[in-house]
Every structure is written in C-alpha cells, then in structure tokens.
DODOLO-175683 format. One record per residue (C-alpha): x, y, z. Coordinates in pm, whole numbers, plus 50000, padded with zeros to 5 digits. Last residue first. Layout:
DODOLO-175683
XYZ;...
end
This chain:
DODOLO-175683
285656321229550;282106313629433;280256303529749;281566332329955;281596331830334;283966355830506;281436382830580;283346400630861;280736407631123;278546377031066;281326351531022;283366362031323;280206371331515;279126334831514;281746328331780;283776296831707;283556273732008;285766271632313;288126243332411;291306261132308;290996298832357;289966322932086;289976360332022;288826371731675;285236379531778;285266414331628;288106418431378;288026454731269;285836466131558;288666466631809;287346472932160;290846480432290;293646461532116;296786459532328;299966475532196;302646450232089;306166462132164;308226430432123;306146414531847;305916447331655;309706449531653;309936417631449;312596393831586;315696396731371;316156371531089;318796344631135;316196317931207;314276323830884;316776320230598;318786299730848;316326271930754;314766252331037;315536216731150;319166221531253;321366199831476;319566169331346;319126136531533;316046148931719;314276154731386;313966117131331;312866111430971;311596076830872;308586079431106;308016050231348;304576034631299;302256035531601;301206071231533;297526063031601;296596071931242;299466050731109;298406020931318;294876024131178;296176027930823;298365997130819;299786003130471;299825971930252;297555987329987;299786017629950;301146012129598;298215989929500;295666018029539;292966012729803;294066042330016;293796065629716;290236054629642;289296059030009;290676094529993;287576106029806;285026082329665;284486097429320;287176123729262;289866105229458;291856093929154;291096118228871;288156109128645;286046140428700;289076162928760;290326155428406;294056163028375;294896130828562;297736139428802;296366116929079;296076087728838;299546093328695;301126097129039;299626064529167;300656046928847;304206059328885;304276046629244;303096012429126;305776011628855;308716019329082;310566053129067;314316045929039;314386049928659;313516087228668;309966094328555;308326109328246;304776122728232;302816118527907;301066151127821;297806158827998;297086188527771;296436211628066;299466198828255;301686202327950;300566238227894;301196247628258;304716233028246;305466251327921;304336283928080;306476277428389;309726271328198;312686254228364;311816218028298;308636214028503;306276186628388;305796173028742;307866192528995;311356180529086;313066160129359;311996127129203;310066107629468;309136136329701;308316159529411;306116133429240;304266126629564;303636163629625;302426169029268;300016139629308;298716154229634;298226187629456;296096169029201;294196153129489;293536187329640;292056199729311;289716169429306;288016185729609;286496214029406;287426235829110;286136260828858;287166262928494;289956287728549;292096270528283;295116269528521;292836259328808;291246231528601;294716219328498;295926218128862;298366243029012;301096228429238;304226245129101;302496278929083;301276279229445;297546282629499;294646305229409;292596315629105;289026320129233;286206300129075;284916276629343;281936255929225;283396225729049;282376198629297;278606194629283;277926157229254;279786150029578;277376172329766;278396186230104;276806220630064;278556251830196;282006239530101;284656255830316;287646271230147;291346269830224;293746296230094;294696308830442;294936273530579;298626273630669;299376240030836;299276202430785;301066185031070;303326155331004;304986129431228;308776131631277;309016125031651;309446161631752;306716172731513;307146176631139;305496204530938;303756202530601;302986236430447;306396240230280;306006205230132;302886215929934;299096214429976;297596248729915;293956243629811;292876227730144;289206222830057;287156219230375;283926199130378;284686185130726;285166150630572;287396168030318;289656180530598;289796145630750;290726129030421;293446155030370;294996146730707;294816109430637;296286114030288;299096135330435;300036106530667;300056083430365;302306106030155;304656109530449;305136071930479;305256065930103;307916092330044;310086077630318;309666042130181;310376053129822;313576072329896;313156109529942;314536137129719;317286163429716;318296150330062;318726184030236;315946198130015;313576171130140;314316179130503;313596216130454;310436209230252;309076187330533;309106219630734;310376221531092;310976191531315;310266210531637;306596215431552;305326241731796;301596240231860;299896272231755;299246306631905;297606326931628;298056364831627;296586395231451;298516427931434;298366466031463;295926474631743;296636441331908;294976407831844;294336373831995;294016337331893;294776308832132;295536271532135;295616262931764;296476227531660;298226218231336;296476189731153;297976154531147;296616141231476;293216157431410;291076185231557;289576210331315;286876236531379;288976264331529;291896260931288;289546262030989;287786293431117;291066310931191;292346303130844;289086316030697;289456348630887;292966354630759;291906344530407;288936368430396;291126397030518;293736389430253;291036388129986;289566421530096;292916439330071;293686470930268;292626454730595;295116426130563;298226446730488;297366471130766;296546442831008;300016426830986;299896390031076;301796372831360;301936334831374;303066323431717;304656289131757;304536273232101;306876260132370;305736253132725;307516269433021;304216271433210;303986307333336;306286323433080;304946307032767;307946300032541;308036312832185;309056301531836;308096328431588;306136329031263;306026361331063;303176373530846;301996393530547;304156380230263;305266350030462;307886341230724;309006311830932;311106301531232;311836335431394;313476332431734;312976328432109;310156352332203;309186349832570;305426348232600;302676361332828;303386397632734;302466388532375;298866385532491;296726357932639;293126352832739;292026328633009;291726354533285;289866379033062;286316373933196;287576378033552;289086412233469;292856413333498;294586437033739;297606455233601;301156447433486;300306413233346;302916386033389;303096381033763;303596344033826;306686336733619;307286299533637;310926288533659;313016277033364;316146258533474;319046261533230;321026231133123;324736223233104;325806189232977;328286170033187;327806138532978;325416144932688;321686144332738;319016132532492;318996097232632;317226110532941;314076090432873;310786106932773;307756108333005;308456143633126;308036158732782;309446194032817;313046181932783;312306167732437;311006201432320;314196217432450;316206191832252;314386197031922;315806229031777;319416216831782;322096222332046;325406235931918;325196267532131;324836245632439;322736260532719;320106233232683;316656239732819;314706228533122;311106236833201;308346244633448;310236244633780;307976261134039;310036282234276;311386276034626;315066284834595;316496280634946;319646262934832;318256229234943;315156238434745;317336240734432;318536204934485;314986191634532;313686210134226;316486195634013;315986160034139;312256161434067;312776176633721;315406150133636;313026122333741;310326137133515;312816137133226;312906099533265;315516074533379;316016039133244;317506051132913;319866073033115;321606041133241;322166047233608;324466068633821;323316102233690;324436129833927;322486162133925;324636192833987;323106225734098;323606261733993;322436295934105;322916327933906;321606360934044;319986386733818;319696424133873;317176441333643;319036464433407;318636501433472;316016520433269;313696523733565;316406539933773;317466520734081;316896538634411;313656520434462;315746488934486;314896460634252;313966425834380;316256399234229;315496379533914;316886344433954;318906327433683;318956290033747;321756268033620;321666230333586;324886210333556;324526174533439;326316144833592;328366113533517;328206078033644;326356065233340;326716089933054;329416072832843;328236036832823;324516040832867;324296068932615;322716048532337;321106072932098;318986103632061;320746136332050;317786157632140;317226192132007;316996229232108;314436256832155;315446288032348;314876301532696;313846329832919;315516344233229;313866336333557;311346350533798;311216360334162;
end
C-alpha cells in the first residue's frame, strides 16, 4: 500500500488557544489498492480514501506535531491501516509554502493549525525502485524516489523544484540541469562541477546543504535542503526596501556565511538577493555557487589572480568592470551593493543607464543616499563600495573588519551564528513565499520521465550522498581547476 503525494504549505503562527481549543482536525489518507490482473496497465490505480478526526481539547501551543502524529497513527490503526506515517500536509488551497514544512518538524507546537483544518496523511512508500538494487547502490537516489510538487526557481540551464521523498515524507529542493547545454559550453561545464565541489565541501548554518547528487542520460541533479521562505529578493520586492534593523540582521547573517566561504578559500562571486534563501524560521542560506572559484593558494598578499568576467550586472565591482583581475575583495563589493539595495531599494549608482552606472563605479563618484539611511550605515556602504580593492573594507583582515564596524558593533555574533536571534521576517505568516513567475510554470517533462544514466563518462564521479567525500575523479576527469578564470 502507498499513498498519494503532497505539496508544500505554510504555518499561520499565532495564538490559537481561544478558537482552536475544543475543536478537531480532519486527516485523510489515500490508500493505493492492489490492482487486478484484469486491469489494463494504462488504467488508473484504484485509491481508497480513509479519514480520521483528532480532537484538540488543550491549548495547541502546549501540544506538538509529534503528538498529532501519534494520535493520527493510532486512529488509522483502529481502522486497520498499519502504515508508517511520515508526513502531514494541508489540503487547503489557501495554505502557504511553509505549513507543510512546519508539519514535518515534530518538535513544533500545533499553533499552525486552524480549527477543523483538513490535512492529508503521507504514508511511506516502501517499493520505489521497479527492480532489484545492487548493494552498492542502496544509498543512491533517482527521480523515482521523489514526488514532484512544483517549480520554485528557474535559470538559463536549470529548473528548481520542490519535491517530497516518498519513503520519508521529507521535503527537498531538486536543481535539474540540462546536460546538452552544459556539454556544449566548457564554461557551463566548469561551473556545474564547481558548484558541486563547493556544495560537497561546505557545511555551515547559512550555506545551503546538499544531500545527494545524481544524473540521468540527459540531466544533472542536486538534491538540496528546501528553504520554505523563498528568496530574500522576493520579500524585499514586496516591501520595496527593508528598514534598518531588517537590513542589518540579514547583512550580518550574510557576513557570517561569506566569512566561512573565504575561510575555505572560496570566492562566491555572485552575491545578490536572488541567491539568498530563507528557511522556515527566516534565517538565510547562501545558494547557487556556479560562479564560485576556489583559490589554490591561501595567500592574502595574492588576491587579484582571477581574470574571467563573471557576475550579475548590478553587482559588478570596478575591478571586474575594468577586467583587472579580482579576488576576495570582489565579494565585499557585492556585499556593499547588497546592503545598499536592502536599505534603499535600488542599486548603487544606477539611475536607468547601465553604462553610466559602470562608469561611476569605476571613477568612485560620490554615492548619494535617501534621508532615512543613518550615517553609520552610509559609512559601511561607502567603505565596502570603495573603488580600490586594496583599501576596500575587508581586503586586509577579511570579514573581521566588517564585523568591527560601528554600524554592527553591537551585534551578538555568537548568538547570531547559533540562530538565537529571532529573524525579522517570519515566512510562516505569508500565504506566498515564492514568485508565481516560477510556481505557475509546468513541471519539466524531463523530471517526470528521467532515463537512468548507465556508465556515463561525461560526468564520472558526479553522484554524491551526504556524509561522503568528494571523489578525486570529479576533478581529475573533468579538469575544473583553473588558476586564471
């Protein structure tokens, strides 16, 4: 027996003690029935609906999601349904992207539920692969292991989808990249492999985590943690700009993520709000490392050694525009652009003409600010946006210089690192955390019918499972290391 799949929703956080106490939730289970031999293969699989009611007689704030799981399993067992419950999801069409994520964390309170809300029970699917699996492959995954929920992001050569793993009910994001587009362009291939390498070697509270990498004959895949809060860019566009306290909080979390990358001798090279995701609680994750580069020699005196022209137009530094070579100071210029955008709602020096913006950045023209930006924040921006990478804030002692600046001097960095400071944005209060530009797109056909890769030589060593090390064959077979790009 199995169950129908699910979708990602949101939590409506708040005080429900008055209107939820003494009410109930309805939980439906959709059970896949055994098919008769007489049924044609193309016929729909028969499904039986079962439902249970769980009464909530106490303040939901005193009950946990774990309690709801226990009650649900007990009620289904009374109906003779003995299956492993691995998830619950909202059946409401008005539910946001975060509620299903909330319902997967068994330690959270039941404050996300509305009175008489209807949920769907997600049962484990034991038999996912159609044939026997070799012992060495038991920890690998394929698209057959996941139920695709919706598209949540898109790039020139990739799509990002929200998925649910069938055997555990857990939610993930899958990034799917087209091999044809990658193989026909050396730079694209180098970037795909570099992103994999960065994801494998990084582990930090504010860096996106990869769980698996796999491939088919036509596509490459990353299985990443799902960030239910969506892009920081989405939330900023809803507000036009952030107030100072919100901008400061996210700026500081980004600083910690950037500091970690630099400690691993990784240049990010594409810091922007679109590449900053928010988790269920509103903390950041830096993502999309296709333009990143790894320094071969960790030498602070040798910074300007990468010569390729990369990045997003609105975040290009003067040394990138002049093609003079760049190093870690480039990331601090992007950090300054990010701060300016968060505080003002516009890019530094941009007034409708890209060429004029580039010229002003190269010349280091005086930067103007709206009246609401405080002096200390202006000084932070000015020092990060210094046209000279040798004197730019962060160029000498890295992120430590930024953390010592007056604007953030009162920040409790250790508490911030341990996520002990409440984020200013609570994604669980929003009905939508992803742009309809993505979520209304159809699921790519290649994700539904993904042919397995058999002894693929194009990307030898691509497969990855969390907890394993980066195979040397990835670097050796695909030559991703270049000191001058």
